[in-house]
C-alpha positions as CSV (number, residue, x, y, z in Angstrom):
1,M,75.7,140.3,80.2
2,A,74.4,138.0,77.4
3,K,72.0,135.3,78.6
4,K,73.7,131.9,78.4
5,S,71.9,129.1,76.3
6,K,70.1,126.3,78.0
7,A,72.9,123.8,76.8
8,Y,75.6,126.0,78.4
9,R,73.6,126.2,81.8
10,A,73.1,122.4,81.5
11,A,77.0,122.0,81.1
12,V,77.8,124.1,84.1
13,D,75.2,122.1,86.2
14,R,77.3,119.0,85.2
15,L,80.5,120.5,87.1
16,E,81.1,120.1,90.7
17,A,81.7,123.6,92.2
18,G,85.3,124.0,93.5
19,K,86.5,120.8,92.2
20,F,89.9,120.5,90.4
21,Y,89.6,117.9,87.7
22,A,92.5,115.4,86.7
23,P,92.9,115.4,82.9
24,T,91.1,112.0,82.6
25,E,88.0,113.3,84.2
26,A,88.2,116.7,82.5
27,V,88.3,115.2,79.0
28,E,85.2,113.0,79.9
29,V,83.2,116.1,81.0
30,V,84.3,118.2,78.2
31,R,83.2,115.7,75.7
32,E,79.8,115.4,77.4
33,T,79.2,119.1,77.6
34,G,80.4,120.1,74.1
35,S,77.9,121.3,71.6
36,K,75.9,118.5,70.0
37,K,75.4,120.7,66.8
38,F,79.0,120.6,65.7
39,D,82.3,119.2,66.4
40,S,83.6,121.5,69.1
41,T,87.3,122.4,69.5
42,V,88.9,121.6,72.9
43,E,90.9,124.4,74.4
44,V,93.3,124.7,77.3
45,A,94.1,127.9,79.0
46,L,97.0,128.3,81.4
47,K,97.8,131.0,83.9
48,L,101.7,131.1,84.4
49,G,103.7,132.4,87.3
50,V,106.0,134.4,85.0
51,D,106.6,138.1,84.1
52,P,106.4,138.2,80.2
53,R,107.7,141.7,80.3
54,K,111.1,140.4,81.2
55,A,113.0,138.6,78.1
56,D,114.1,135.8,80.4
57,Q,110.6,134.8,81.4
58,M,109.0,134.6,78.0
59,V,107.5,131.1,77.3
60,R,107.0,130.3,73.7
61,G,107.2,126.9,71.9
62,T,105.8,124.4,69.6
63,V,104.7,120.8,69.9
64,N,103.6,118.1,67.6
65,L,100.2,116.7,69.1
66,P,100.4,112.8,68.8
67,H,96.8,112.8,67.6
68,G,96.7,116.3,65.6
69,T,94.4,119.0,66.2
70,G,91.4,117.7,64.2
71,K,91.8,120.8,61.8
72,T,93.8,120.8,58.7
73,A,95.6,124.1,58.9
74,R,95.9,126.3,55.9
75,V,99.6,127.1,55.5
76,L,101.1,130.1,53.8
77,V,104.9,129.9,52.6
78,F,107.0,132.7,51.5
79,A,109.7,131.2,49.3
80,T,111.1,131.3,45.8
81,G,112.3,128.9,43.1
82,E,112.9,125.2,44.1
83,R,112.0,125.7,47.9
84,A,108.6,127.0,46.6
85,E,108.1,124.0,44.6
86,Q,109.1,121.8,47.6
87,A,106.5,123.7,49.7
88,K,103.8,123.1,47.3
89,A,104.6,119.3,46.9
90,A,104.4,119.2,50.8
91,G,100.8,120.5,50.6
92,A,101.2,124.4,51.3
93,D,97.9,125.9,50.5
94,I,99.4,129.4,49.4
95,V,103.1,129.8,48.2
96,G,104.7,133.0,46.9
97,D,107.3,135.8,47.2
98,D,107.1,139.7,46.6
99,A,103.6,139.7,45.3
100,L,102.2,137.6,48.1
101,I,103.8,139.6,50.5
102,D,102.0,142.9,49.1
103,E,98.7,140.8,49.3
104,V,99.3,140.1,52.9
105,N,100.1,143.6,53.6
106,K,96.9,144.8,52.1
107,G,94.8,142.4,54.4
108,R,95.0,139.0,53.0
109,L,94.5,136.7,56.0
110,D,93.1,133.4,54.7
111,F,95.6,131.2,56.4
112,D,96.4,129.5,59.9
113,A,100.2,129.5,59.8
114,V,103.1,131.2,58.0
115,V,106.4,129.6,56.9
116,A,109.3,131.5,55.3
117,T,112.8,130.7,54.0
118,P,115.7,132.7,55.8
119,D,116.3,134.6,52.5
120,M,112.8,136.0,52.5
121,M,112.8,137.3,56.1
122,G,114.4,140.7,55.1
123,K,111.1,141.5,53.1
124,V,108.6,139.4,55.3
125,G,109.9,141.2,58.3
126,R,107.7,144.3,57.1
127,L,104.6,142.2,57.7
128,G,105.2,142.4,61.6
129,R,102.3,144.8,62.3
130,V,99.9,142.5,60.3
131,L,101.2,139.0,61.3
132,G,102.6,139.7,64.6
133,P,99.3,140.6,66.5
134,R,97.8,137.4,65.3
135,G,100.7,135.2,66.3
136,L,101.5,134.4,62.7
137,M,105.0,136.0,62.3
138,P,107.5,133.4,61.2
139,N,110.1,132.8,63.9
140,P,113.3,130.5,63.8
141,K,112.7,129.4,67.4
142,T,109.3,127.8,66.3
143,G,110.8,126.1,63.2
144,T,108.7,128.6,60.9
145,V,111.8,130.2,59.5
146,T,113.6,127.5,57.5
147,P,115.2,126.2,54.4
148,D,113.3,123.0,55.0
149,V,110.0,124.3,54.1
150,A,108.6,120.9,53.4
151,K,109.3,119.6,56.7
152,A,107.7,122.7,58.3
153,V,104.6,122.4,56.2
154,S,104.3,118.7,56.9
155,D,104.8,119.3,60.7
156,I,102.0,122.0,60.8
157,K,99.6,119.8,58.6
158,G,100.1,116.9,60.9
159,G,99.1,118.7,64.1
160,K,102.0,121.0,65.2
161,I,100.7,123.9,67.4
162,E,102.5,127.0,68.3
163,F,101.8,128.7,71.9
164,R,103.2,131.8,73.4
165,V,102.3,133.5,76.6
166,D,100.5,136.8,76.4
167,R,101.4,139.9,78.2
168,N,99.1,139.0,81.2
169,A,100.8,135.5,81.5
170,N,98.1,133.6,79.9
171,L,98.8,130.8,77.6
172,H,96.2,129.1,75.1
173,F,96.4,126.0,72.9
174,I,94.0,123.5,71.3
175,I,94.2,119.8,71.9
176,G,91.5,118.5,69.5
177,K,88.0,118.1,69.0
178,T,85.0,116.7,71.0
179,S,85.0,113.8,68.4
180,F,88.3,112.6,69.6
181,D,88.2,109.7,72.1
182,E,89.3,110.4,75.7
183,T,92.6,108.7,75.3
184,Q,93.6,111.0,72.4
185,L,92.6,114.2,74.3
186,V,94.6,113.3,77.3
187,E,97.7,112.4,75.4
188,N,97.5,115.6,73.3
189,Y,97.0,117.6,76.5
190,A,100.0,115.8,78.2
191,A,102.2,116.5,75.1
192,A,101.4,120.2,75.1
193,L,101.8,120.5,78.9
194,D,104.9,118.4,79.0
195,E,106.4,121.0,76.6
196,V,105.2,124.1,78.4
197,L,106.8,122.5,81.6
198,R,110.1,121.9,79.8
199,L,110.2,125.5,78.8
200,K,109.8,126.8,82.4
201,P,112.1,129.9,82.8
202,S,114.9,129.4,85.2
203,A,114.1,133.0,86.3
204,A,110.5,132.3,87.2
205,K,109.9,132.0,91.0
206,G,107.2,130.4,92.9
207,R,104.5,128.2,91.4
208,Y,104.9,127.9,87.7
209,I,101.4,126.8,86.6
210,R,99.0,129.0,88.7
211,K,95.8,127.8,87.0
212,A,94.6,125.5,84.3
213,T,91.3,125.3,82.5
214,M,89.9,123.1,79.8
215,S,86.8,124.1,77.7
216,T,85.1,123.7,74.3
217,T,84.7,126.6,72.1
218,M,81.3,127.6,73.5
219,G,81.3,125.5,76.7
220,P,82.1,126.4,80.4
221,G,85.6,126.1,81.7
222,I,86.6,123.0,83.7
223,Q,89.2,123.7,86.4
224,L,92.1,121.3,85.9
225,D,94.4,120.2,88.5
226,P,97.8,121.6,87.3
227,G,99.7,119.1,89.3
228,K,98.4,116.1,87.0
229,T,99.5,115.7,83.6
230,R,97.5,112.5,82.5
231,A,95.7,110.1,84.8
232,L,94.4,110.6,88.6
233,L,97.6,109.6,90.2
234,E,100.3,110.7,87.8
235,D,101.9,113.8,89.2
236,T,104.3,116.4,88.1
237,E,106.8,118.4,90.3
238,A,107.5,121.0,87.7
239,V,104.5,123.0,88.6
240,T,106.2,124.3,91.7
241,A,109.3,126.1,92.2
């Protein structure tokens, strides 16, 4: 096991063993324990009480974080003609059609999100083995297969994030940077959690959110109280059956 840094050990010492932190407390701690050398990304990991092997228990969605992610995503758009021009005007970083599909198929991956027009999906579908494992495959359910590519690009650039439960029922998303103030991080967390709760499958039984952890990129995990969405006393009933 790799030896933890002095800063990491100091961050662990800052935490109270066995404590479940309310979001307001967690963001205060995460900002204090983040790296002082760079602006760390703040991440949240959830363990859900679902069986992702069953189609009716898949949890996947998007949410526009009210304060953005702190990172400007590089967006690739598969489109032609007027829609390609609209994507460029909206700020898309990479726009193309058949030639671009070939580039991605050969390993080009200098982007964070992918949007495609419906008419391109017959060809883009061949990229499933490249984009699928990275969570980048366009999907109508997440608004990334759409004729309105300009809106899709603007949403992603403005802080729209996508999340999807993995095969072990874990779900991850980012809520910003340690340079954000506490209110911004709490409100971003609440927006994302509210959407995860809204998407609770009716087939899921028992406790929905089993475990929640907040951390920075290189920091220790802070155990969250999954029954609280924002403040110390603001509870949600949706975490239970």
